[in-house]
N, C-alpha and C positions, 0 to 999 in steps of 0.2 A: 135846151134851157136847163140851167142848174138852179134849183130852189134852195136858198139858204134859210136856215132857221135861226133867228136872232137869239142870243143868250142874254137874258135879263141881268142887269148889274145889281148886286146886293148892296143895300144901304150901308154906309160906314158906321160902325158902332161908336159909342160915346168915347171909348178909349182909343179910337183910331188916330194914327199919326196925322191924318189929314185934318183932324179937328184940334189937335194939340200943337200944331205948328211945326211938327217934325216931318221929315221927308219919309214917305212910305217906302218900305223895302220893295225893291223891284222883284217881281216873280222871275224865277229862273225857267228857261226853256218854255216860254209861253206858247210857242208855235205847236208844241206837241200836247197841250192840255186836252184837246178834244180828239186825240189820235186813238182810235179804237182798234180792237183785234180784227175788225172787218177788212182793214187795209191789207192783210195778208192775202186776200183774194186776188189782188193785183199780181202778187208774186206767183200764186198758183196758176193764174191765167197765162202769164208770160212763160213760165216753165212748161206749161201744157202745150203752148204753141210750138215750142222747140221740139219737145218729145214727140208730138203728133206728126210734125213734119218729117222727123227722122224715121218714123215707123211706116210711112207710106210705102205701099208695095211698088209703085212706079217711081223710078229714079229720075228726078228733074235736075238737069245740070245747074249747079250752083246753089240748090236749095239747102243742101246739108251745111254748106258754109254759112249761109244766112241763119240757119237754125242754131249753129254754134254761137253766132253772135247774139241771137235772142236769148239763148241759155245764159251767156255771160251777163246779159242785162238782168236776167232774173236773179242771178247770184248777187249782183250789186244791189238790187232792190231788197233782197232778203237781208243782207248785212246792214243796209241802211235802216230798214224797219226794225230789226232787232235792237240796234243802238237807240233809235227813236223811242221804241217802246220801253227800253230800260230807263231812259230819261223820264218818260211818262210816269213810270212806277216810282222813280226816285223823287221827283219834284211835284208830282200831282197825285199822291197816293189816295187822297180823298176821291178824286175823279175815277181812279182805277177801281177802287172799292165799289163805287157807284155802278160801274160797268158790271161787276160781278153780281150786283143786286138787281140788275135789269134783265128780265127774261127775254127781252128783244135783242140784247147784246151778248149775253153769256154764251149762246151756242156758237158764236163766231170764234171762240177759243179753239174749236176744232180746225179752223183755218191755219193756225200756227203749225199744228202737226202736219197738215197736208202740204203747206208751203215748204217745210223742211224736207219732207220725203220727196216731193216733186222735184225740187232743185237737185237733190241727191241722185234721183233716178235720171234726171237730164244729164248729169255729169257722166254717168255710165253709158248713156245712150248716144250722146253727141258731144258733150263737153270734152271727152277724151281726145278728140281731134286736136284740141289746143293744149290740154294739160298733160297728155300722155295717159296711158292706161293705168299705170300704178297710182298716180295722184288722183285720177278720177275715181278709181275703186275705193281708195282710202276716204275721199270726201263723201262718196256715196254711203260707205259703211257708217261714218260718223253721223251724217244727217239722217240716215235711215234709222239708226238706233235711237237718236234723240227724238226724232219725229214719232216713232212708234210708241215710245214711252209716254210722250205727251198725249198722243192719240188715245192710248188706253186709259189714262187718267181722265181725259175729257169725256170718253165714252161712258164712264161711271159717274163722274161728278156732275156733269151737266144734266143728265136725266134725273139724278137725285135732287138737285136744286129745283128743277122744274116741277118735280112731283111733290116735294116737301115744303119748300119755301114760297113758291108762287102758286097762285090760283088763276087758272086760265079756263075760260069757257070754250066750247067747241069753235066759236067764231074766231078765237085768238090763235088757233093752230095755223102755222105757216110751214113751208118747206125748209125754212131755216133750222127747224128742229132736227133735220137730217144731218147737219154739218158734223157734229161730234160723232155720229154713228157711221159716217162714211169714211172717216179718217183711218180706221183699221183696214178698210178695203184698199185704200191707196197703198198702205204698207204691204198688203198681201200681193198687190200687182207689181210692186217695185222689188220686193225682196228676192224673187227668183233670179234676178240678174246678178246677184251676189253669190249664188250657189256654186257656179263653176270655179270661183276664186277661193273656195274653201277646200281643205283637205278632203279627199274621198272618204266615204264611210259615214260615221256618226255625225260629223259636222254638217255635211251637205243634207243628209236626211232630216236632221233636227231643224235646220232653217226652213227647208221646204215644207215640212209638216207643220211647223210653226206658222208659216204663211197661210197654209190651208186652214188652220184654226182661226186665224184672223179673218179669213174669207168667210167662214161660217159665223163667227161672232157678228161681223158687220151685216151679213146677209139677213140673218134672223132678226137682228135689231131693226134694220130698215123695214123688213117685212111686217113687223109689228106697228111701225110708225106710219108707213105709207098709206094704209087705209084711213088713218085719221086725216091726212092731207086731202085725199081724194073725197072723203066724206064731207070735209069742210067745204070743198068746192061745190058739191052737189046740194048741200043743205043751207049754207050760209052765203052763197053767192060768190062773185069774183073777189079776189084779193084787192086791197087798196092799190091805187095806181103805182105808187113807188115800190111796192113789194111784188108786183106782177112778174118782173124778171126772175124772181126767186123760184118760179115754177120750173125753170131750167135746172135747178139743183137736183131734181129727181133723176135727171139723166146721169148724174155723177155715180151713184152706186150701180146703176144698170150698166153703163159703158165700162166702168172700172172693173166690175166683176167679170165681164166678158174678156177684158184684157187680161185679168188675172188667170182666167181659165186657160187662155192661150199660153201664157208664160209658165204655168204649171206643167203643161204638156211639153214645153220646150226643155224645162229643167229636169223633169222626172227621170229620163233614161240614165243620167249620170248620178242620180241621188238616191233612188229607191230600187228595190228588187223588181225584177221583170213584171210579175203580175200586177203590182201596184202602179208601176210606171206605165204599163199598157193601159190600165184603166183610166189614168189621168189624161192619156192622149185622146180619149173619147170625149173628154169634158168640153172642149171648144164646140163640138158639133151638138152634142146632146143637151148641153146647157146654154152655150153661147148663142146659137141661132134663135131659139125661142125668146130669150131675153132681149136680143137685139130687135126682134119684131115688136116687143112691147115698148122698147125705147123709142122706136120710130113712131109708134102710136102716141106716146107721151110728147114727143117732139112736136108733132102736128098740133096736139091740144094746147101746148104751151105757146106755140106761134100764134094760134088764133086768139088766145087771151092777151098776148102782148100787142097784137094788131088792134084789138079792141081798146086796150089801155092807151095806146098811142093816139088813137082817134079822139080820145077823151082828154088829151092834154098831158100825158105822162112825160115828164121832163127827165133829164139825166140825173142819176144818183149813183152812188157806189154799188148799188145792187145790179147795175148793168154788167159788172164783172161776172155775174152768174151766167152770162151768155158764153163765156170763154172756156174755163176748165171743164165743166160738164160735157160740152160739145167735144172738147179734145179727147175725153175718155171714150166717146163714141167713135172717134177717128181711130184710136189705137185698138178699140174692140173690133171694128170692121176690118182693120188691117190684120189682126190676129186670125179672124175668120177666113180672110183671103189666103193667108199663109197656110192654114191647116186644111182647108177644103179645096183650094185651087179654083174656086168659083170666081170668075171675073166680075160678077155682079157686086161682090163685096169690095173688090178693088175700086170699082166705079163709085160705090157708096162712100168709101174712105176719101176719095178725091173730092167728091161733092161736099161732104161734111167739112173737110179741111178748108176748102174755099170759103165756106160760111164762117168757119172759125177765124180765118184771117180778117174778114170784114168785121166780125164781132170784136176781135181784139183791137183792131185799129180804131173802131168807134169808141170803145171803152177807154182806151189809152188817150185818145184825143180829148174826150170829155173830162177825164181826170186832170190832164195837164191844164186845160182851159179853166177848170174849177179851181185848181191850186193857184194859178196866176191871178185870178180874180179874187182870191181869198174867200171863196164860197163853200169849199169843202172842209176846211179847217179854220173856223173863226178864230181870230186872235183876241187876246184880252186887251182891253183899253183902260 
């Protein structure tokens, strides 16, 4: 069930054309007036489905072709949303500024960064089957650069706005606060795929160490924020029903950091001197395995909370896309552990999580399409 929130109509002022007998000017692009940055989560989830499928250790006949098609869909969604959001800012600047002033909305600007980087990473991982390696690498480089810059800005500006302009009590803390802080970790995980395409020496080493710096930036920022989220659950009770799926967002930095650790180990031998490259090859085991253990603990906790919320009538909302991309990062993380340890248990874990991801994506996509057709997700002006 999709719950729609009606938008109250403002009374016409005395000078309104409606009262003076003149025809009121028609608003341009009314369909995008309520289009917020949270819609980029659909792009992230779709790109994550493609990338996770391509990363699975087990090769399923036909799966890579399907993943290439899913990646193409994510690219179409990204371009469409970029155009729609440009129309939103052009014709509904008042609404766009209201989003920036809303502490519940502004963290979703981190989704723009992650959508750009995720689609770019998908191009290098599976989109190259259709576009060719050269075009895929070029697209990945452009989207990675743009997404990383947006992510760095969001990682600074959003916490600043939350701390300076807004006043939130502990009960107002939600996992959504993590979104701008996770964005640099997505760049850290995707960047190493570009390392082999750079000239040997300084270029490769700079990019890899830059990704390692993004890894630390995001990891420490999330480490400071996650206790607030956990403390809020322990002291203020469960999240509101519509926000309960956002508990899955915590899996994003966990799974993505494990993925990044595996990708650092893959790229290090050709980018860094032997001692440092050898040290990074230990990272998937020494860091990745413990963090994956915590990710599974949080996954179980989030599932219990979602089951409780569902029993109490939680209907579909765009927050259901939180079930997709974070789980996809755990798939790629488990696949990286399987690749670097040779332990078949991680292969099985990646397969199980991917099956759950497919179900989650299908559910979120179906609910979104149904809500759009019914006009419940993007109310139109009357």
